[in-house]
C-alpha positions in Angstrom: -66.4 213.5 146.3 -63.1 212.3 147.7 -61.1 212.6 150.9 -59.4 215.9 151.1 -56.2 214.7 152.9 -54.3 218.0 152.3 -57.0 220.3 153.6 -56.8 221.3 157.3 -60.4 222.6 157.2 -63.1 220.6 159.0 -66.1 222.9 158.8 -67.5 224.1 155.4 -68.9 227.3 156.9 -65.6 228.3 158.4 -64.0 227.7 155.0 -66.8 229.6 153.3 -66.1 232.5 155.6 -62.5 232.7 154.3 -63.9 232.9 150.8 -66.4 235.6 151.6 -67.0 236.6 155.2 -70.1 238.6 154.3 -71.9 235.5 152.9 -71.5 232.5 155.1 -74.2 229.9 154.3 -75.9 228.7 157.5 -76.6 225.3 156.0 -72.8 224.7 155.6 -72.2 224.8 159.4 -71.0 221.5 160.7 -70.7 220.1 157.2 -67.5 218.6 155.8 -65.9 220.9 153.2 -65.9 218.1 150.6 -69.6 217.5 151.1 -70.4 221.3 150.8 -68.2 221.4 147.7 -70.2 218.6 146.1 -73.4 220.5 146.8 -72.0 223.6 145.2 -71.2 221.6 142.1 -74.6 220.0 142.0 -76.2 223.4 142.4 -74.3 224.7 139.4 -72.3 227.2 141.4 -69.1 226.4 139.5 -67.3 229.7 139.9 -67.9 229.7 143.7 -66.8 226.1 143.8 -63.5 227.1 142.2 -62.9 229.8 144.9 -64.0 227.4 147.7 -61.6 224.7 146.5 -58.7 227.1 146.2 -59.2 228.3 149.8 -59.4 224.7 151.0 -55.8 224.1 149.9 -52.5 225.0 151.4 -50.9 227.8 149.4 -48.2 225.7 147.7 -50.8 223.1 146.6 -53.1 225.9 145.5 -50.4 227.2 143.1 -49.7 223.6 141.9 -53.4 223.2 141.2 -53.7 226.5 139.3 -50.7 225.6 137.1 -52.1 222.1 136.4 -55.5 223.6 135.6 -54.0 226.3 133.3 -51.9 223.7 131.4 -55.1 221.5 131.1 -56.9 224.6 129.7 -54.2 224.9 127.0 -51.8 227.5 128.3 -48.4 226.8 126.7 -45.9 225.3 129.2 -43.2 227.4 127.3 -45.0 230.6 128.2 -42.6 232.6 130.4 -45.1 232.8 133.2 -45.7 229.1 133.1 -42.0 228.4 133.0 -41.5 230.7 136.1 -44.4 228.9 137.9 -43.0 225.5 137.1 -39.5 226.5 138.2 -41.0 227.8 141.5 -43.0 224.6 142.0 -39.8 222.6 141.5 -37.9 224.8 143.9 -40.1 227.1 146.0 -37.3 229.5 146.9 -37.7 233.2 147.7 -35.6 234.1 144.7 -37.9 232.3 142.3 -41.0 233.6 144.1 -39.7 237.2 143.6 -38.7 236.4 140.0 -42.3 235.3 139.3 -43.5 238.5 140.8 -41.2 240.6 138.7 -42.3 238.8 135.6 -46.0 239.3 136.6 -45.4 243.0 136.8 -44.6 243.1 133.1 -47.8 241.4 132.1 -51.3 242.7 131.6 -53.0 242.4 135.0 -56.1 240.7 133.6 -54.3 237.7 132.2 -54.2 234.3 133.9 -50.4 234.4 133.7 -50.2 237.7 135.6 -52.7 236.4 138.2 -50.7 233.2 138.6 -47.4 235.1 139.1 -49.1 237.3 141.7 -50.4 234.2 143.5 -46.9 232.7 143.6 -45.5 236.0 145.1 -48.3 236.1 147.7 -48.0 232.4 148.6 -45.8 233.0 151.5 -42.7 235.0 152.5 -42.3 238.7 152.8 -43.8 241.0 150.3 -41.6 243.9 151.2 -38.3 244.7 149.6 -35.6 242.3 150.6 -33.7 244.9 152.6 -36.8 246.0 154.6 -38.6 244.4 157.5 -40.7 241.5 156.5 -44.4 242.0 155.8 -46.5 238.8 155.3 -49.4 238.7 152.8 -52.9 238.1 153.9 -53.4 234.3 154.2 -56.3 234.2 151.6 -54.9 236.3 148.8 -52.9 233.5 147.1 -56.1 231.4 146.9 -58.1 234.4 145.5 -55.5 235.0 142.8 -55.1 231.4 141.9 -58.8 230.9 141.5 -59.0 234.1 139.5 -56.3 232.8 137.2 -58.2 229.5 136.6 -61.5 231.3 136.1 -60.1 233.9 133.8 -58.5 231.3 131.6 -61.7 229.3 131.6 -63.9 232.2 130.6 -61.6 233.3 127.8 -61.6 229.8 126.3 -64.0 228.0 124.0 -65.7 225.9 126.7 -65.8 227.7 130.1 -68.0 225.0 131.7 -65.8 222.2 130.6 -62.7 224.0 131.6 -64.0 224.8 135.1 -65.2 221.2 135.5 -61.8 219.9 134.6 -60.1 222.4 136.9 -62.4 221.2 139.8 -61.5 217.6 139.2 -57.8 218.5 139.2 -58.3 220.4 142.4 -60.0 217.5 144.1 -57.1 215.2 143.0 -54.6 217.7 144.5 -56.5 217.8 147.8 -56.6 214.0 147.8 -52.8 214.0 147.6 -52.7 212.6 144.1 
């Protein structure tokens, strides 16, 4: 359990409400998010811990975490979606964000790569056409898609538990600023 320097959340219950507003655990009220996260891991709630962790991060860092986790799980860095993601991370411009979205539209919606491309598109900036008035995405949708990408990759691999554990460690290092 480390110090989550990059998270602006101070109450685990408030963060849990952003993950699922219908199921806010009373025992998380007043608890530091990193402490609640550790209790989720100890209780074997790994999939929920992935979602909780994703929501704890700023959106850019959430995408960085997802990319690092997917590479750790064995996705090829040369995969077009991974290349698009890495390019956006290096230069988070609107053009590269929209290019990732366009690529994601050509992929099967249920792949980690498509989910990652959608997370990038919904990480910030307008989701409407460039020549139309700006429409901002919901603030939690990037985290939901990034977490879905990580979990989808984990559950299609040979060792889902190991992949999720590694992804959670990567996420904690991202939140610690490493």
